[in-house]
C-alpha positions in Angstrom: 32.6 -44.7 3.9 33.0 -48.0 5.8 30.4 -49.8 7.9 32.8 -49.3 10.8 32.2 -45.5 10.7 28.5 -46.0 10.8 28.8 -48.4 13.7 31.0 -45.9 15.5 28.4 -43.1 14.9 25.6 -45.3 16.2 27.6 -46.2 19.3 28.3 -42.5 19.9 24.6 -41.6 19.5 23.7 -44.3 22.1 26.3 -43.1 24.5 25.1 -39.5 24.1 21.5 -40.3 24.7 22.3 -42.4 27.8 24.3 -39.6 29.2 21.4 -37.1 28.7 18.3 -39.1 29.5 17.3 -42.0 31.8 17.8 -45.4 30.4 14.2 -46.0 29.5 13.8 -42.7 27.6 17.1 -43.1 25.8 16.1 -46.6 24.8 12.8 -45.4 23.5 14.5 -42.7 21.4 17.0 -45.2 20.0 14.2 -47.6 19.1 12.5 -45.1 16.8 15.2 -42.6 15.8 16.4 -44.4 12.7 13.0 -45.1 11.2 11.7 -41.6 12.2 14.8 -39.9 10.8 15.7 -41.8 7.7 13.7 -43.1 4.7 14.5 -46.7 3.5 16.5 -45.2 0.7 18.5 -43.0 3.0 19.3 -46.0 5.2 21.2 -47.4 2.2 23.5 -44.3 2.1 26.0 -44.9 4.9 27.8 -41.6 4.3 24.6 -39.6 4.6 23.6 -41.4 7.8 27.0 -40.9 9.4 26.8 -37.1 8.6 23.3 -36.8 9.9 23.9 -38.8 13.1 27.0 -36.7 13.8 25.0 -33.5 13.4 22.1 -34.9 15.5 24.4 -35.8 18.4 25.2 -32.1 18.7 21.6 -31.3 18.6 20.7 -33.8 21.3 23.5 -32.4 23.4 21.9 -28.9 23.1 18.7 -30.5 24.4 16.8 -29.8 21.2 13.5 -31.7 21.3 13.5 -35.1 19.6 10.5 -34.1 17.4 12.4 -31.2 15.8 15.4 -33.4 15.2 13.4 -36.1 13.3 10.9 -33.5 12.0 7.8 -35.3 13.0 5.5 -35.6 15.9 3.0 -38.3 16.8 -0.5 -36.9 17.4 -3.8 -38.7 17.5 -2.4 -41.8 15.9 -0.8 -39.9 13.0 2.6 -38.4 12.3 2.7 -34.7 11.5 5.6 -32.7 10.1 7.0 -30.2 12.7 10.0 -28.0 12.9 11.1 -24.8 14.7 8.3 -22.8 13.0 5.6 -24.5 15.1 4.9 -25.9 18.5 5.3 -29.6 19.2 1.8 -30.9 19.8 1.2 -32.1 23.4 -0.8 -35.1 24.6 -3.5 -32.9 26.3 -4.2 -31.3 23.0 -5.3 -34.7 21.7 -8.0 -34.4 24.5 -9.1 -31.1 23.0 -9.6 -32.9 19.6 -11.5 -35.7 21.3 -14.0 -33.1 22.8 -14.7 -31.8 19.3 -15.0 -35.2 17.8 -17.4 -36.3 20.6 -19.6 -33.4 19.7 -19.5 -34.1 16.0 -20.5 -37.7 16.7 -23.7 -36.3 18.3 -24.5 -34.2 15.2 -24.2 -36.7 12.3 -24.8 -35.4 8.8 -25.0 -31.8 9.9 -23.1 -29.5 7.5 -20.3 -28.1 9.6 -17.5 -25.5 9.2 -14.6 -25.7 11.5 -12.3 -22.8 12.4 -8.9 -23.5 14.0 -7.6 -20.3 15.5 -3.8 -20.2 16.0 -3.5 -23.4 14.0 0.3 -23.8 14.0 1.2 -27.1 12.4 -2.5 -27.7 11.6 -2.7 -30.9 13.7 -5.9 -29.9 15.5 -8.0 -28.9 12.6 -6.6 -31.5 10.2 -7.2 -34.3 12.7 -10.8 -33.2 13.2 -11.3 -33.3 9.5 -9.6 -36.6 9.1 -11.5 -38.2 12.0 -14.9 -36.7 11.1 -16.2 -39.8 9.3 -19.9 -38.7 9.5 -19.3 -35.2 8.1 -18.3 -35.5 4.5 -19.1 -31.9 3.8 -17.1 -30.5 6.7 -15.1 -27.4 5.7 -12.0 -26.3 7.5 -10.3 -23.0 8.0 -6.8 -22.6 9.5 -5.9 -19.2 10.8 -2.4 -18.1 12.1 -0.5 -14.9 12.4 2.7 -16.7 11.3 3.3 -17.3 7.6 6.0 -19.8 8.5 3.6 -21.8 10.6 1.0 -21.8 7.8 3.7 -23.2 5.5 4.0 -26.2 7.9 0.2 -26.5 8.1 0.0 -26.5 4.3 2.6 -29.3 4.1 0.7 -31.4 6.6 -2.5 -30.7 4.7 -1.0 -31.9 1.4 0.5 -35.0 3.0 -3.0 -35.9 4.4 -4.9 -35.0 1.3 -6.9 -32.3 3.0 -7.5 -28.9 1.4 -8.4 -26.4 4.1 -8.6 -22.6 3.6 -5.4 -21.2 5.2 -5.4 -17.6 6.3 -2.6 -15.4 7.6 -4.0 -12.8 9.8 -3.7 -11.3 13.3 -6.8 -12.6 15.1 -6.5 -10.0 17.8 -7.2 -7.3 15.1 -11.0 -7.3 15.0 -11.0 -5.4 11.7 -9.7 -8.6 10.0 -12.6 -10.8 11.2 -14.6 -9.9 8.1 -12.2 -12.1 6.1 -12.9 -15.2 8.1 -15.7 -17.5 6.8 -18.5 -18.0 9.3 -17.9 -21.2 11.3 -20.2 -23.1 13.6 -17.3 -25.0 15.3 -14.5 -22.8 16.8 -11.5 -24.6 18.2 -8.3 -23.1 19.5 -5.2 -23.9 21.5 -4.0 -20.3 21.5 -0.9 -18.8 23.2 -1.8 -18.8 26.9 1.4 -18.8 29.0 1.9 -15.8 31.2 5.3 -14.1 30.8 5.8 -14.6 34.6 5.8 -18.3 34.1 8.8 -18.2 31.8 11.3 -18.6 34.6 9.7 -22.0 35.5 9.9 -23.4 32.0 12.5 -25.9 30.7 15.2 -24.7 28.3 14.2 -27.2 25.7 10.9 -25.3 25.3 12.2 -21.8 25.7 15.2 -22.2 23.5 13.6 -24.0 20.6 9.8 -23.6 20.4 8.4 -20.3 18.9 7.6 -17.8 21.7 4.9 -16.3 19.5 2.9 -19.5 20.0 3.6 -19.8 23.7 3.1 -16.5 25.4 0.2 -14.1 25.8 0.0 -10.9 27.7 -2.4 -11.0 29.4 -2.9 -14.7 29.3 -6.7 -14.4 28.6 -6.4 -12.0 25.7 -7.1 -14.6 23.0 -10.1 -16.1 24.8 -11.7 -12.6 25.0 -11.2 -12.2 21.3 -12.6 -15.7 20.5 -15.7 -15.0 22.5 -16.2 -11.6 20.8 -15.6 -13.2 17.4 -18.4 -15.7 18.1 -20.7 -12.8 18.8 -19.4 -11.0 15.7 -20.4 -14.0 13.6 -23.9 -13.9 15.1 -24.6 -17.6 14.3 -25.1 -20.6 16.5 -21.6 -21.9 17.3 -19.8 -24.3 19.6 -16.5 -23.2 21.1 -13.7 -25.5 22.3 -10.5 -24.1 23.8 -7.4 -25.4 25.6 -6.6 -23.1 28.4 -4.0 -22.3 31.1 -5.3 -23.9 34.3 -3.9 -21.1 36.4 -6.2 -18.6 34.7 -9.2 -20.9 34.0 -11.7 -18.8 36.0 -10.6 -15.6 34.3 -11.0 -17.4 31.0 -14.5 -18.6 32.0 -15.3 -15.0 32.9 -14.1 -13.8 29.5 -16.6 -16.0 27.8 -19.4 -15.1 30.2 -18.8 -11.3 29.7 -18.9 -11.6 25.9 -22.3 -13.3 25.6 -21.4 -17.1 25.5 -23.7 -19.6 27.2 -23.4 -23.1 28.7 -19.8 -22.6 29.6 -18.2 -25.7 31.0 -14.7 -26.2 32.5 -13.4 -29.7 31.6 -10.6 -31.5 33.3 -7.7 -33.1 31.4 -6.5 -36.6 32.2 -4.1 -35.2 34.8 -7.1 -33.7 36.7 -6.2 -30.1 35.6 -8.8 -27.6 34.6 -7.6 -27.5 31.0 -10.5 -27.0 28.6 -13.5 -24.8 28.1 -16.5 -25.7 26.1 -19.1 -23.1 25.4 -22.0 -22.2 23.1 -22.9 -19.0 21.3 -26.5 -18.4 20.4 -27.6 -15.2 18.8 -30.0 -13.1 20.8 -33.1 -13.0 18.6 -35.2 -10.7 20.8 
């Protein structure tokens, strides 16, 4: 394998990205691709690099997301492993994490148990655990219906030296709730996209990201279950959810009708009604 072949492969990659994306976005991908994709040792193996670059050119041409190609996503100042088994974390989900961390900062030294429902890659729950400097006794449970997603979460847990409880179960099946440890912090970015919205979505999402983690029918079904679960636990708990702005008022109503209190709709940085924060307090009367 000659250096010339590697040079040709790099040139072909550059031309491909420039043909698919605007100059700024292409330049940004090229800036990070080689360090994101290859270890230092792999960069010494020219034959391996040429083979991988050639395969990745085809993947880029199919509009496969960059994060799946390099198998990592940047989230809350850390890289997490991602592949087709899990969603790629979005910037607005970092805002969800910040809402939880702001609350934790107001309750220092309190013993807390965090439940991440529909955890996917684990980036929400793991980031909360990693950033919770004042809660050394914080316990974390990651719940997902997908065994494959939990495998990714377990890998990210291991790479970040966190040991959460991971549970495969269908959260919409209330009979399974008895298996879940009681948790005073409930956080979730569940499936919330209406099937009717599918026609407006980009192919790079529809063709590559797991539909199980995207769509819900009806879109508020998980929020109703989360509110009922809080009542089922019957302990003081704080709930934080990322929501579909189109159905934010239906989501708010779902929490109201299932006994939650102090329900707040919170805007994301784009001004969209993206999050709900609520309390559940047992009725002691």
